C-alpha positions as CSV (number, residue, x, y, z in Angstrom):
1,M,-4.7,32.7,-12.3
2,I,-2.6,31.7,-14.9
3,P,-1.1,27.8,-14.8
4,A,2.7,28.5,-15.8
5,E,2.8,31.8,-13.5
6,I,2.2,29.3,-10.3
7,I,4.4,26.7,-11.8
8,E,7.2,29.1,-12.1
9,K,6.9,30.8,-8.4
10,K,7.0,26.9,-7.4
11,R,9.9,26.2,-9.3
12,D,11.8,29.6,-7.9
13,G,11.0,27.8,-4.6
14,I,8.4,30.7,-3.3
15,E,5.4,29.7,-0.9
16,L,2.2,28.9,-3.0
17,T,-0.7,30.8,-1.0
18,P,-4.0,28.4,-0.3
19,K,-5.8,30.4,-2.9
20,E,-3.6,29.3,-5.5
21,I,-3.2,25.5,-4.6
22,D,-6.7,25.6,-4.3
23,W,-7.2,26.8,-7.7
24,F,-5.0,24.8,-9.2
25,I,-6.7,21.8,-7.8
26,H,-9.9,22.5,-9.2
27,N,-8.8,23.2,-12.8
28,V,-7.0,20.2,-12.3
29,I,-10.8,18.4,-11.9
30,S,-12.0,20.6,-14.5
31,E,-9.3,19.4,-16.6
32,E,-8.5,23.3,-17.8
33,I,-5.1,22.3,-16.4
34,D,-3.3,19.5,-19.4
35,D,-1.1,16.9,-17.6
36,C,2.2,18.3,-18.9
37,Q,1.7,21.4,-16.6
38,I,0.6,18.6,-13.4
39,S,3.8,17.1,-14.4
40,A,5.6,20.5,-14.4
41,L,4.3,21.3,-10.7
42,L,5.2,18.1,-9.3
43,M,8.6,18.1,-10.8
44,S,8.7,21.6,-8.8
45,I,7.5,20.4,-5.7
46,Y,9.6,17.4,-6.1
47,F,12.6,19.8,-6.0
48,N,12.3,22.4,-3.6
49,G,9.3,20.8,-1.6
50,M,6.4,22.4,0.4
51,T,5.8,24.3,3.7
52,N,3.6,22.9,6.4
53,I,1.3,25.4,5.2
54,E,1.3,24.6,1.7
55,T,1.2,21.1,2.5
56,K,-2.2,21.1,4.7
57,S,-3.8,23.3,2.1
58,L,-3.0,21.1,-0.7
59,V,-4.9,18.1,1.7
60,N,-7.9,19.7,1.9
61,S,-8.0,21.2,-1.5
62,M,-7.8,17.5,-2.7
63,V,-10.3,16.5,-0.1
64,K,-12.7,19.5,-1.2
65,S,-12.5,18.0,-4.9
66,G,-14.7,15.5,-3.8
67,K,-16.8,13.9,-1.1
68,R,-16.2,13.4,2.3
69,F,-17.6,10.5,4.6
70,N,-19.1,10.5,7.9
71,F,-19.8,7.5,9.8
72,K,-20.6,9.5,13.3
73,H,-24.2,8.1,13.3
74,L,-23.0,4.5,13.7
75,G,-21.5,5.5,17.2
76,K,-18.3,3.3,16.5
77,Y,-14.4,3.9,16.1
78,V,-13.5,4.7,12.6
79,A,-9.9,3.5,11.6
80,D,-8.0,2.6,8.7
81,K,-4.3,2.0,8.1
82,H,-1.4,3.0,5.2
83,S,1.8,1.8,4.1
84,T,4.2,3.5,2.5
85,G,4.5,0.9,-0.1
86,G,6.7,-2.4,-0.3
87,I,7.1,-5.7,-2.2
88,G,4.5,-8.5,-0.9
89,D,2.7,-6.0,0.8
90,K,-0.7,-7.9,1.6
91,I,-1.5,-6.1,4.9
92,S,-4.5,-4.7,4.0
93,F,-6.5,-7.8,3.3
94,V,-5.7,-9.0,6.8
95,L,-6.0,-6.1,8.5
96,T,-9.4,-4.8,7.3
97,P,-11.6,-7.7,8.0
98,L,-9.8,-8.3,11.3
99,L,-10.6,-4.9,12.8
100,S,-13.8,-5.2,11.3
101,S,-14.5,-8.5,13.3
102,F,-14.1,-5.8,16.5
103,G,-16.5,-3.6,15.4
104,I,-14.2,-1.0,14.2
105,I,-15.1,0.8,11.2
106,V,-12.9,0.4,8.1
107,P,-14.2,2.5,5.4
108,M,-10.4,1.8,3.0
109,I,-9.8,4.1,0.3
110,A,-6.7,2.3,-1.1
111,G,-4.2,3.4,-4.6
112,R,-2.8,1.3,-7.3
113,G,0.5,0.2,-7.9
114,L,3.3,2.8,-8.2
115,A,6.7,2.3,-9.6
116,F,8.0,-0.6,-8.2
117,T,5.7,-1.1,-5.6
118,G,2.6,-3.3,-5.8
119,G,-1.0,-1.7,-5.5
120,T,-3.7,-2.7,-3.1
121,I,-6.4,-1.8,-5.9
122,D,-4.8,-4.1,-8.4
123,K,-4.4,-6.7,-6.5
124,L,-8.1,-6.7,-5.7
125,E,-9.1,-6.7,-8.8
126,S,-7.1,-9.9,-9.7
127,I,-10.4,-11.4,-7.9
128,K,-13.3,-12.1,-10.5
129,N,-16.0,-9.7,-10.7
130,F,-14.8,-7.7,-7.4
131,Q,-15.7,-4.2,-8.0
132,T,-12.9,-1.5,-6.6
133,Q,-15.3,1.3,-8.5
134,K,-18.0,2.1,-6.1
135,N,-19.5,5.4,-6.0
136,F,-20.1,7.3,-2.7
137,D,-24.0,6.2,-1.5
138,S,-23.0,2.5,-2.7
139,F,-20.3,2.5,-0.2
140,N,-21.8,4.6,2.0
141,N,-24.4,1.7,2.0
142,Q,-21.9,-0.6,2.2
143,I,-20.4,0.6,5.3
144,D,-23.7,1.0,7.2
145,L,-24.5,-2.6,6.7
146,I,-21.1,-4.7,7.1
147,G,-18.6,-2.1,8.6
148,C,-16.1,-2.3,6.2
149,G,-14.6,-2.3,2.4
150,I,-11.8,-1.3,0.2
151,I,-12.8,1.4,-2.6
152,S,-10.5,3.1,-5.1
153,Q,-10.6,7.0,-5.2
154,S,-12.9,8.1,-8.1
155,S,-14.5,11.1,-9.8
156,E,-16.6,11.4,-6.3
157,I,-13.9,10.7,-4.0
158,C,-10.8,12.2,-3.9
159,P,-10.5,12.7,-7.6
160,A,-7.4,14.9,-7.3
161,D,-5.4,12.3,-6.1
162,K,-6.8,10.0,-8.0
163,K,-5.0,12.0,-11.6
164,L,-1.9,13.4,-9.3
165,Y,-1.0,9.9,-8.3
166,S,-1.3,8.4,-11.7
167,I,1.4,11.2,-13.3
168,R,3.4,10.7,-10.1
169,D,3.8,7.1,-11.0
170,L,5.2,8.2,-14.5
171,T,7.7,11.1,-14.0
172,G,9.6,9.9,-11.1
173,T,8.2,12.4,-8.5
174,I,7.2,9.5,-6.4
175,P,9.9,10.0,-3.6
176,S,8.9,13.8,-2.2
177,F,7.6,14.0,1.1
178,P,4.5,16.4,0.7
179,L,3.1,15.0,-2.7
180,I,3.2,11.7,-0.2
181,C,1.8,12.9,3.0
182,S,-0.9,14.8,0.8
183,S,-1.8,11.9,-1.0
184,I,-1.9,9.6,2.0
185,M,-3.6,11.9,4.5
186,S,-6.6,13.5,1.8
187,K,-8.1,10.2,1.6
188,K,-8.1,9.5,5.2
189,L,-9.3,12.8,6.0
190,A,-12.2,12.0,3.2
191,E,-12.9,8.9,4.8
192,G,-13.8,10.2,8.3
193,L,-11.6,8.7,10.4
194,D,-11.1,8.9,14.4
195,G,-7.9,6.9,14.1
196,L,-5.1,5.9,11.5
197,A,-2.2,3.0,11.8
198,L,0.7,4.0,9.5
199,D,3.6,1.6,8.4
200,V,6.1,3.4,7.3
201,K,8.6,1.1,5.5
202,V,12.1,1.7,5.8
203,G,15.3,-0.4,3.4
204,N,15.9,-1.0,0.1
205,G,12.9,-2.2,-1.1
206,A,10.8,1.2,0.0
207,F,10.8,4.7,-1.0
208,M,12.3,5.7,2.6
209,K,16.0,4.1,2.3
210,N,16.9,4.1,5.8
211,L,15.3,5.0,9.0
212,R,16.3,8.6,9.6
213,E,14.5,9.5,6.1
214,A,11.1,7.4,7.4
215,K,11.2,9.5,10.3
216,S,11.0,12.5,9.0
217,L,8.1,11.2,6.8
218,G,6.5,9.9,9.9
219,I,6.6,13.4,11.9
220,E,5.3,14.9,8.9
221,L,2.1,12.5,8.8
222,K,1.8,12.8,12.3
223,K,1.7,16.6,12.2
224,I,-0.7,16.7,9.3
225,G,-2.8,14.1,11.3
226,D,-2.7,15.9,14.8
227,S,-3.9,19.6,12.7
228,L,-6.9,17.1,11.2
229,D,-7.8,15.6,14.8
230,I,-7.1,12.1,13.8
231,D,-5.3,10.2,16.0
232,V,-1.8,8.5,14.1
233,S,0.1,5.5,15.2
234,I,3.5,4.9,13.4
235,T,5.2,1.7,13.2
236,Y,8.3,1.6,11.0
237,S,9.0,-2.0,9.9
238,N,11.9,-3.6,7.3
239,M,11.6,-3.4,3.8
240,S,14.9,-4.7,3.0
241,E,13.6,-8.2,2.2
242,P,9.9,-9.2,0.5
243,L,6.9,-9.3,3.1
244,G,5.7,-12.7,2.9
245,K,6.7,-15.3,0.6
246,Y,4.7,-14.5,-2.6
247,A,4.7,-11.0,-4.2
248,G,2.3,-10.0,-7.2
249,L,-1.6,-9.8,-7.3
250,K,-3.8,-13.2,-6.9
251,C,-1.2,-14.9,-5.5
252,E,-0.8,-12.0,-2.2
253,I,-4.7,-12.7,-1.8
254,T,-4.0,-16.0,-1.7
255,E,-1.6,-15.7,1.0
256,A,-3.6,-13.0,3.1
257,V,-6.3,-15.3,3.2
258,D,-3.8,-18.0,4.6
259,C,-3.0,-15.1,7.3
260,L,-6.8,-15.0,8.0
261,K,-6.8,-18.7,8.1
262,G,-3.9,-18.7,10.8
263,T,-1.7,-20.3,8.5
264,G,0.4,-17.9,6.7
265,P,3.7,-16.6,6.9
266,D,4.7,-15.2,10.2
267,D,6.0,-12.0,9.3
268,V,2.9,-10.8,7.3
269,T,0.6,-11.7,10.2
270,Q,3.3,-10.0,13.0
271,L,3.0,-7.4,11.3
272,S,-0.8,-7.4,10.7
273,I,-0.8,-7.9,14.4
274,D,0.8,-5.3,15.2
275,L,-1.0,-2.4,13.3
276,C,-4.5,-4.0,14.4
277,A,-3.2,-3.7,18.1
278,N,-1.8,0.1,17.5
279,I,-6.0,0.5,16.2
280,L,-7.3,-1.5,19.3
281,V,-5.6,0.6,21.9
282,Q,-6.6,4.0,20.4
283,S,-10.3,2.7,20.4
284,G,-10.3,2.1,23.9
285,I,-11.3,-1.6,23.4
286,S,-8.0,-2.7,24.5
287,A,-6.0,-1.5,27.6
288,N,-2.5,-2.0,25.9
289,K,-0.9,-3.7,22.8
290,S,-0.5,-7.0,24.5
291,E,-4.1,-7.4,25.1
292,A,-5.1,-6.6,22.0
293,K,-2.9,-9.1,20.5
294,T,-4.1,-11.5,22.4
295,S,-7.8,-10.7,21.3
296,L,-6.4,-10.6,17.6
297,L,-4.9,-14.0,17.5
298,K,-8.2,-15.1,19.2
299,N,-10.5,-13.5,16.1
300,I,-8.4,-15.2,13.5
301,E,-8.7,-18.6,15.5
302,N,-12.1,-18.3,15.8
303,G,-12.6,-17.9,12.1
304,K,-14.6,-14.4,12.4
305,A,-11.9,-12.4,10.5
306,L,-12.0,-14.3,7.6
307,E,-15.9,-14.3,7.9
308,K,-15.6,-10.7,7.7
309,F,-13.3,-10.8,4.6
310,E,-15.7,-12.8,2.7
311,E,-18.5,-10.8,3.8
312,M,-16.5,-8.1,2.4
313,V,-15.8,-9.9,-1.4
314,V,-19.2,-11.1,-1.9
315,A,-20.5,-7.1,-0.5
316,Q,-18.5,-5.8,-3.6
317,N,-19.5,-8.7,-5.9
318,G,-16.4,-10.5,-5.7
319,D,-16.4,-14.3,-6.3
320,L,-15.5,-16.4,-3.3
321,N,-15.0,-19.3,-5.3
322,D,-12.3,-17.8,-7.2
323,I,-10.5,-17.1,-4.2
324,Y,-10.0,-20.2,-3.2
325,S,-9.6,-21.9,-6.9
326,K,-6.2,-24.0,-7.1
327,N,-5.6,-22.4,-10.8
328,N,-4.6,-18.8,-9.0
329,F,-1.0,-19.0,-10.8
330,A,0.2,-18.8,-14.2
331,R,1.6,-21.8,-16.0
332,N,4.7,-20.8,-16.7
333,H,7.3,-21.5,-14.5
334,L,11.1,-20.3,-14.3
335,K,13.1,-21.2,-11.3
336,I,16.3,-19.8,-9.7
337,K,18.7,-21.6,-8.3
338,S,21.3,-20.9,-5.7
339,K,25.0,-21.4,-7.2
340,E,26.6,-21.9,-3.9
341,T,26.2,-22.7,-0.4
342,G,26.1,-19.8,2.8
343,Y,24.1,-17.7,4.1
344,I,21.8,-15.0,2.4
345,K,23.4,-12.0,3.5
346,S,21.3,-9.1,1.4
347,I,18.3,-9.2,-0.9
348,N,17.9,-6.3,-3.0
349,T,14.3,-5.7,-2.6
350,E,13.6,-2.7,-5.2
351,K,15.3,-4.7,-7.9
352,I,12.3,-7.5,-7.4
353,G,9.6,-4.8,-7.5
354,W,10.8,-4.2,-11.0
355,A,11.1,-7.7,-12.1
356,L,7.4,-7.5,-10.8
357,V,6.6,-5.1,-13.6
358,E,8.7,-6.6,-16.1
359,I,6.4,-9.8,-15.6
360,G,3.0,-7.8,-15.8
361,C,2.5,-7.3,-11.8
362,G,2.9,-3.5,-12.4
363,K,2.6,-0.8,-15.2
364,K,6.0,0.9,-16.9
365,V,3.1,3.0,-19.2
366,I,-0.6,3.8,-18.5
367,S,-1.5,1.3,-21.4
368,D,0.0,-1.6,-20.0
369,T,-2.1,-4.8,-19.0
370,L,-1.9,-6.5,-15.7
371,Y,-1.3,-10.0,-15.3
372,Y,-3.3,-11.3,-12.3
373,S,-1.6,-14.7,-12.1
374,A,1.6,-13.5,-12.5
375,G,3.9,-13.4,-9.5
376,I,7.5,-14.2,-7.7
377,K,7.7,-16.5,-4.7
378,T,11.0,-15.7,-2.6
379,N,11.9,-18.9,-0.5
380,Y,14.5,-17.4,1.5
381,K,15.3,-14.7,4.2
382,V,18.0,-12.6,4.8
383,G,20.1,-14.8,7.4
384,D,18.6,-17.7,6.4
385,K,21.2,-20.9,5.3
386,I,20.9,-22.0,1.4
387,Y,22.7,-25.0,-0.2
388,K,24.2,-25.2,-3.6
389,G,21.0,-26.3,-5.9
390,D,18.5,-24.9,-3.4
391,I,15.5,-22.7,-5.1
392,V,16.1,-19.0,-4.2
393,Y,13.1,-17.7,-6.6
394,E,10.2,-19.4,-8.5
395,L,8.6,-16.9,-11.2
396,F,5.5,-17.7,-12.7
397,G,3.7,-15.6,-15.3
398,F,2.1,-16.0,-19.2
399,N,5.1,-14.2,-21.2
400,E,8.1,-16.6,-21.5
401,R,10.2,-13.5,-23.3
402,K,9.4,-11.5,-20.1
403,L,9.8,-14.3,-17.4
404,K,13.4,-15.1,-19.1
405,I,14.1,-11.1,-18.9
406,A,12.6,-11.5,-15.1
407,K,14.9,-14.2,-14.4
408,K,18.2,-12.3,-15.1
409,M,17.1,-9.5,-13.2
410,L,16.8,-11.4,-10.0
411,T,20.0,-13.7,-10.4
412,K,21.8,-10.4,-9.1
413,T,19.1,-9.9,-6.4
414,F,21.0,-12.0,-3.7
415,V,24.1,-12.0,-2.3
416,I,25.6,-15.2,0.0
417,S,27.7,-15.3,2.5
418,D,30.0,-18.1,4.3
419,Q,29.5,-16.2,7.0
420,E,26.6,-16.8,9.6
421,Q,24.0,-13.3,8.7
422,E,21.7,-11.5,11.7
423,Q,18.3,-11.8,10.8
424,K,16.5,-8.6,9.7
425,K,14.3,-7.3,12.3
426,L,10.5,-6.9,11.0
427,I,9.5,-3.9,13.5
428,I,12.2,-1.8,13.7
429,E,10.5,0.8,16.1
């Protein structure tokens, strides 16, 4: 086969065969196909989409590019969650140890930042010495030993997704349903899951800007999950304002730990509990969501969830003292104050994400350096009353010039009205 012919076929809207997709992915991994050809195929998929057969073939080919876990010998329910991305989303760091505290196996394979959204792996790597790169056997042993862990794709686990993921981030092909679905489900299939809780973000800070788009994606993911015998539950959540107070890298780890202590922001805790409850019901541990939520809150209160998080950090060589350090925020600070009194009418959450990229919490190009101690604190939600002179945002980072650029960006991200505003519902459906 010739790469250009496959690209031309997809460019012209003609369905690719499973054999053609498999050949292309195989040669991506063997580096017989260069980045410009991968970019061309991704762009063709972005504009022309893929059929259900093509998408399922792409998922299977991506899983075949590496090894697949099997935890059936543990005799426990194997589950995970996936979020479609947003600002301040640190749910994975709460959900993984919380579910594990009930004996559920959680072998999470996560990704890095995409465009304006932060990456789970980038945030974990802000913990001193934390190893997100573990080989297949080492991660298998960790799951056997403690029942949970979070790692990145590697040359052994979903290497095709790792390659496509990095190119999608730089080529404007992120908001493609087939590419989103194949990326998510290939990793989840490789994990050997029984169940999956999906958090599909909706709003101006998500890739899906409205509920109609989000539901279309949810339906596609559910279809693929059903065809692969994975029990998929879907929660549609609001991303028209940041989740929690802090967005960045290390600061999100700190806020997640606060949630595990029972002292974190209500919205982060509420969404974490909702997604975990779906898994407890799936697994049969709880009869319904109400019972599940009661049990989950109990395991936060008694410290079992936090204990599991610390166990996971130690298992992946992370420094626990670093998590509880008081020096987790960069020293250079800027504040943005309100120039009027009123109610927060709207927040441009995507622009906050791009401001985070500007100060080093994300990458514009692959060679960019991440600044783990940088971040943004958002002090108000939509509907909150605010007074002239109140601090809307606090920025912290290393590069003063970039902080000033981000400050200019952030001054245009919120609208204040003199009329009372309805607060946004966190869980839409």
